[in-house]
C-alpha positions as CSV (number, residue, x, y, z in Angstrom):
1,M,105.3,90.1,126.8
2,H,107.6,86.7,126.4
3,A,110.3,86.8,128.5
4,L,113.2,86.4,125.6
5,G,111.1,89.1,123.9
6,A,111.7,91.4,126.7
7,A,115.4,91.0,127.2
8,A,115.4,91.6,122.7
9,V,113.5,94.6,123.7
10,S,115.6,96.0,126.8
11,V,119.0,95.2,124.7
12,W,117.6,97.4,121.8
13,M,116.0,100.0,124.0
14,G,119.8,99.9,125.8
15,E,121.5,100.3,122.3
16,A,119.0,103.5,121.5
17,G,119.9,105.3,124.7
18,A,117.5,106.0,127.3
19,N,116.1,109.3,125.7
20,S,112.3,107.4,125.7
21,F,111.1,110.0,123.1
22,D,113.6,108.9,120.5
23,D,113.1,104.9,121.3
24,F,109.4,106.0,120.8
25,F,109.8,107.1,117.4
26,R,112.5,104.6,116.6
27,A,110.3,101.7,117.6
28,I,107.6,103.3,115.5
29,A,109.8,104.0,111.9
30,S,111.0,100.0,112.5
31,D,107.7,98.9,113.4
32,S,108.6,97.2,116.6
33,P,105.5,97.5,118.9
34,Q,106.9,95.5,121.5
35,V,109.3,98.7,121.9
36,L,105.8,100.4,122.9
37,Q,104.4,97.9,124.7
38,A,107.4,98.2,127.0
39,L,107.3,102.2,127.0
40,A,103.7,102.3,127.7
41,A,104.6,100.3,131.1
42,R,106.9,102.1,132.4
43,G,104.5,105.2,131.9
44,F,105.0,106.6,128.5
45,D,102.1,108.8,126.8
46,L,101.6,106.5,123.5
47,N,100.0,109.9,122.3
48,T,103.0,112.1,122.3
49,R,103.8,113.8,119.2
50,N,107.2,114.2,116.9
51,D,108.5,117.6,116.8
52,K,106.8,118.3,113.9
53,F,103.7,118.4,115.8
54,E,102.7,114.3,113.9
55,P,100.8,112.2,115.5
56,P,102.4,108.2,116.3
57,L,99.3,106.5,114.8
58,W,99.3,109.2,112.0
59,L,103.2,108.4,111.1
60,A,102.9,105.1,111.9
61,L,100.4,104.4,108.7
62,R,102.4,106.5,106.7
63,A,105.4,104.4,107.3
64,G,103.1,101.4,106.2
65,S,104.9,100.7,110.1
66,L,101.5,98.2,110.3
67,K,102.2,96.0,113.2
68,V,102.6,99.7,115.0
69,A,99.5,101.1,113.9
70,D,97.6,97.7,114.9
71,F,99.3,98.1,118.0
72,L,98.1,101.7,118.4
73,I,94.9,101.6,117.2
74,D,94.0,98.5,119.6
75,R,94.8,100.8,123.0
76,P,91.9,102.4,124.3
77,D,94.4,105.2,125.0
78,V,95.4,105.8,121.8
79,D,93.2,109.1,120.6
80,V,92.6,107.8,116.7
81,E,91.3,111.3,116.0
82,A,94.9,112.9,116.7
83,R,95.5,115.2,114.0
84,N,98.7,116.7,112.2
85,A,99.3,120.3,111.4
86,K,97.5,119.8,107.9
87,D,94.3,118.3,109.7
88,E,95.2,115.1,108.6
89,S,93.7,112.1,110.8
90,A,94.7,108.7,110.8
91,L,92.1,107.4,108.5
92,M,92.7,109.9,105.8
93,M,96.6,108.4,105.8
94,A,94.6,104.7,106.0
95,A,92.8,105.4,103.0
96,L,95.5,107.4,101.1
97,K,97.8,104.2,101.6
98,G,95.7,101.7,101.1
99,H,95.6,100.3,104.2
100,L,91.9,98.7,104.3
101,P,92.5,96.7,107.4
102,Q,93.7,99.8,109.6
103,A,90.8,101.7,107.8
104,Q,87.8,99.6,108.9
105,A,89.9,99.0,112.3
106,L,90.1,102.8,112.6
107,I,86.0,103.0,112.2
108,R,85.1,100.7,114.7
109,R,87.0,103.0,117.0
110,G,85.1,105.6,115.9
111,A,87.6,107.5,113.9
112,H,85.1,110.6,111.9
113,V,84.2,109.4,108.0
114,N,83.2,112.9,107.8
115,K,84.7,116.0,108.3
116,P,85.4,120.0,106.8
117,G,87.8,120.4,104.5
118,W,90.1,117.3,102.8
119,T,88.4,114.2,104.0
120,P,89.3,110.2,103.9
121,L,86.7,109.5,101.0
122,H,88.7,112.3,99.2
123,Y,91.9,110.7,100.2
124,A,90.7,107.3,98.9
125,A,89.8,108.7,96.0
126,T,93.0,109.8,95.2
127,A,94.5,106.8,95.8
128,D,95.8,104.5,92.7
129,V,96.1,101.5,94.8
130,A,94.6,97.8,94.7
131,T,92.3,98.5,98.0
132,A,91.2,102.2,96.6
133,P,87.6,100.8,95.2
134,A,86.9,98.9,99.0
135,L,88.2,102.2,100.8
136,V,86.1,104.0,99.0
137,E,83.2,101.5,99.5
138,L,84.0,101.7,103.0
139,M,83.7,105.3,103.2
140,L,80.4,105.5,101.7
141,E,78.8,102.8,103.5
142,H,79.9,104.8,106.5
143,H,77.8,107.5,105.2
144,A,80.8,109.8,104.0
145,Y,79.1,112.4,102.2
146,I,80.3,111.5,98.6
147,D,80.8,115.2,97.6
148,A,82.1,116.6,100.2
149,V,84.4,119.8,99.2
150,S,88.0,120.4,99.9
151,P,89.4,123.9,101.0
152,N,89.9,124.8,97.3
153,G,86.4,123.4,96.3
154,S,87.1,120.2,95.0
155,T,85.2,116.8,95.7
156,P,86.1,113.1,95.7
157,L,84.8,112.4,92.1
158,M,87.5,115.5,90.9
159,L,90.6,113.6,92.5
160,A,89.6,110.3,91.5
161,A,89.0,111.6,87.9
162,M,93.0,112.8,87.9
163,Y,94.5,110.3,90.0
164,G,92.5,107.4,91.4
165,N,92.2,103.7,90.6
166,A,90.2,103.2,87.4
167,K,87.9,101.2,89.4
168,V,86.7,104.6,91.6
169,V,84.9,106.9,89.2
170,P,82.3,104.1,88.4
171,I,82.0,103.9,92.1
172,L,81.0,107.3,92.8
173,L,78.9,107.8,90.1
174,D,76.9,105.1,91.2
175,G,76.6,106.3,94.8
176,G,75.4,109.9,92.7
177,A,78.1,111.7,93.0
178,D,77.4,114.8,91.0
179,P,79.5,115.1,88.1
180,T,78.6,118.8,87.4
181,L,79.9,120.0,90.4
182,K,82.6,122.7,89.5
183,N,86.0,123.8,92.2
184,D,86.7,127.3,92.7
185,Q,88.5,127.4,89.4
186,G,85.5,126.5,87.4
187,L,86.6,122.8,86.8
188,T,84.8,119.6,86.9
189,A,85.7,116.4,87.1
190,V,86.2,116.0,83.3
191,D,88.3,118.5,82.9
192,F,90.3,116.9,86.0
193,A,90.4,113.7,83.3
194,H,91.5,115.9,80.0
195,R,94.4,117.0,82.3
196,A,95.7,114.1,83.7
197,G,95.7,112.5,80.3
198,R,92.9,110.3,81.0
199,P,90.1,109.7,78.5
200,T,88.4,107.1,79.8
201,E,87.3,108.9,83.1
202,A,86.3,111.9,81.1
203,E,84.3,110.1,79.0
204,R,82.4,108.3,81.7
205,V,81.8,111.5,83.8
206,A,80.7,113.0,80.7
207,A,78.1,110.1,80.0
208,A,76.8,110.7,83.6
209,I,76.8,114.4,82.6
210,R,74.4,113.5,79.6
211,A,72.5,111.1,81.3
212,R,71.2,113.5,83.8
213,A,70.3,115.9,81.1
214,P,66.6,116.7,80.7
215,K,64.9,114.8,77.7
216,G,63.7,116.7,75.0
217,R,60.5,116.5,72.7
218,W,59.9,116.6,68.8
């Protein structure tokens, strides 16, 4: 670390107090990777969770502290698959928040694209952000199961129809998502779109269902 930077970190940590635990999570919130580097040099575990059992990398991505996130992803001692109490991973949070470069880096580090229950593809499909289409394509390129079901039986297509970026539904349909599936409440992606007042998405899914129907004969 540069001498001036080291001095600044020393002052910052001194003002924050001697508690490394507090310093660590303050640094995540303020996007200060230099502080994390200094703590790691003193032997602090960069996988330390807060009092809500939330992993630091997941926290950094949720907060948009992307310099800290990049620092943690690059550290081989950081567990990129550490999950919170709701079984959310860092890749899921990157997908939800639209952090495409970090999602790419996480996958390079071996983050799981597929998992039981909610998946990174569900989260990418839900996100109404500009990078959502690229994130969905990223997950599919790395063999994400396109019809993965959440604990209530909902698929990425259902969530995209109700919440997601308008470009995501066509990507999922073109990728082979099944538009006829129903969740535990008996709702299809068309129903999800109608409930959200999104007629364009409803018609796109309905058209895909019609295209799958067997052609009759006269």
